[in-house]
C-alpha positions, 0 to 999 in steps of 0.5 A: 500499499502507498501512502502520500506522507508530502504532508505528514510531520511528527505529532507531539504525543498528548495525553489524550493520544495516548489514552486512546492508543492500545500500543505506543511507539515513541522515536527517541522521546524519552521522558517526555512523553506520557506514560499512562499504565495498562498501556504498551510502550515501544522506543525505536532507536533510529537514526534521525533522518533530519538533514539526510538525503533520500537515499539515506532516509529510505533504509530508515523508512524501510526499518520502520516499515518492516517494524510496523508489520512485524507489530501489526502481525503480532497484534493481530495473531493475538486477536485470534 
């Protein structure tokens, strides 16, 4: 599935967003992110794509894609 990400940008994790989530994935958020009991938290350490060329960013994007697909597979297998 292709997504148009040309208008996308990082968004802060607010208490409201975290409350609505089952899994919270951060990428270098550290202590600044809201922590609520009963949520699954994953912190994915990834290189910062800021200032990198498109050729340097593609492997980061592909790594995120692999991780998201693996997480979706894990979550959907638990629901069965």
